[in-house]
C-alpha positions as semicolon CSV with decimal commas, in nm:
position;residue;x (nm);y (nm);z (nm)
1;M;7,456;-2,423;6,633
2;A;7,148;-2,232;6,746
3;G;7,152;-2,038;6,417
4;L;7,156;-2,361;6,222
5;V;6,857;-2,500;6,416
6;A;6,667;-2,173;6,353
7;K;6,738;-2,187;5,982
8;A;6,627;-2,550;5,973
9;K;6,297;-2,460;6,144
10;V;6,233;-2,179;5,898
11;L;6,309;-2,412;5,606
12;V;6,075;-2,682;5,738
13;N;5,797;-2,425;5,787
14;Q;5,844;-2,297;5,433
15;L;5,831;-2,651;5,294
16;A;5,512;-2,723;5,493
17;V;5,343;-2,407;5,361
18;A;5,452;-2,485;5,001
19;A;5,341;-2,850;5,020
20;K;4,999;-2,791;5,175
21;P;4,806;-2,702;4,856
22;K;4,957;-2,996;4,670
23;F;4,878;-3,234;4,954
24;E;4,518;-3,112;4,968
25;E;4,485;-3,166;4,594
26;F;4,628;-3,517;4,636
27;L;4,376;-3,594;4,910
28;K;4,091;-3,463;4,688
29;Y;4,184;-3,701;4,406
30;A;4,273;-3,985;4,641
31;K;3,921;-3,988;4,781
32;V;3,782;-4,034;4,431
33;E;4,042;-4,258;4,267
34;L;4,145;-4,487;4,552
35;T;3,803;-4,584;4,680
36;P;3,692;-4,941;4,612
37;P;3,413;-4,989;4,362
38;M;3,058;-4,967;4,488
39;P;2,769;-5,197;4,387
40;A;2,629;-4,916;4,168
41;D;2,955;-4,919;3,972
42;F;2,904;-5,284;3,889
43;Q;2,552;-5,210;3,768
44;K;2,690;-4,944;3,533
45;L;2,952;-5,189;3,407
46;K;2,687;-5,450;3,344
47;K;2,472;-5,204;3,149
48;T;2,774;-5,092;2,940
49;A;2,867;-5,456;2,862
50;E;2,514;-5,537;2,760
51;A;2,492;-5,229;2,539
52;T;2,823;-5,318;2,373
53;A;2,713;-5,674;2,313
54;K;2,385;-5,553;2,166
55;E;2,566;-5,308;1,938
56;A;2,807;-5,577;1,825
57;K;2,521;-5,815;1,751
58;N;2,337;-5,548;1,551
59;A;2,652;-5,452;1,356
60;K;2,724;-5,814;1,275
61;G;2,369;-5,871;1,158
62;Q;2,391;-5,572;0,927
63;G;2,725;-5,681;0,783
64;K;2,922;-5,394;0,936
65;K;3,275;-5,418;1,070
66;L;3,323;-5,354;1,440
67;G;3,602;-5,097;1,420
68;G;3,877;-5,351;1,381
69;L;4,241;-5,299;1,296
70;G;4,160;-5,124;0,968
71;Q;3,983;-4,843;1,155
72;V;4,290;-4,738;1,359
73;K;4,499;-4,443;1,241
74;V;4,873;-4,502;1,200
75;R;4,955;-4,247;1,471
76;D;4,723;-4,421;1,719
77;A;4,863;-4,762;1,627
78;W;5,221;-4,637;1,692
79;L;5,109;-4,487;2,021
80;N;4,952;-4,820;2,123
81;I;5,266;-5,010;2,023
82;L;5,487;-4,771;2,223
83;V;5,266;-4,792;2,533
84;T;5,270;-5,174;2,506
85;V;5,646;-5,181;2,476
86;E;5,676;-4,950;2,778
87;V;5,449;-5,166;2,992
88;I;5,634;-5,480;2,893
89;T;5,970;-5,313;2,963
90;W;5,863;-5,198;3,306
91;F;5,735;-5,548;3,382
92;Y;6,066;-5,710;3,293
93;M;6,261;-5,444;3,479
94;G;6,049;-5,517;3,788
95;E;6,133;-5,880;3,748
96;V;6,505;-5,806;3,732
97;I;6,483;-5,581;4,038
98;G;6,287;-5,844;4,225
99;R;6,539;-6,117;4,143
100;R;6,830;-5,884;4,221
101;H;7,008;-6,054;3,932
102;F;6,999;-5,982;3,559
103;V;6,969;-6,338;3,431
104;G;6,771;-6,590;3,633
105;Y;6,781;-6,644;4,007
106;K;7,098;-6,707;4,207
107;V;7,064;-7,054;4,350
């Protein structure tokens, strides 16, 4: 029994050493990606929206198209379709899991 406990301690220590760099990398990205937006971020968003609206207005006045459906490559269109289907599928699978029943709710 003592040998088993010693082996378990060694295994746990090895796992901790192996997981430390990945955990530190996770924390590095979590600090950046999981922080709430700051007021400066909203200012950047406002400037981007204004620039996009100005560009659209200028393009419309010059008779240019605004990169509509005809400007998308077939490969990109298929990729967009597949991503959309995946998102919809995961949404419905979440609904089924949440209901705990395949069709409708059990009443």
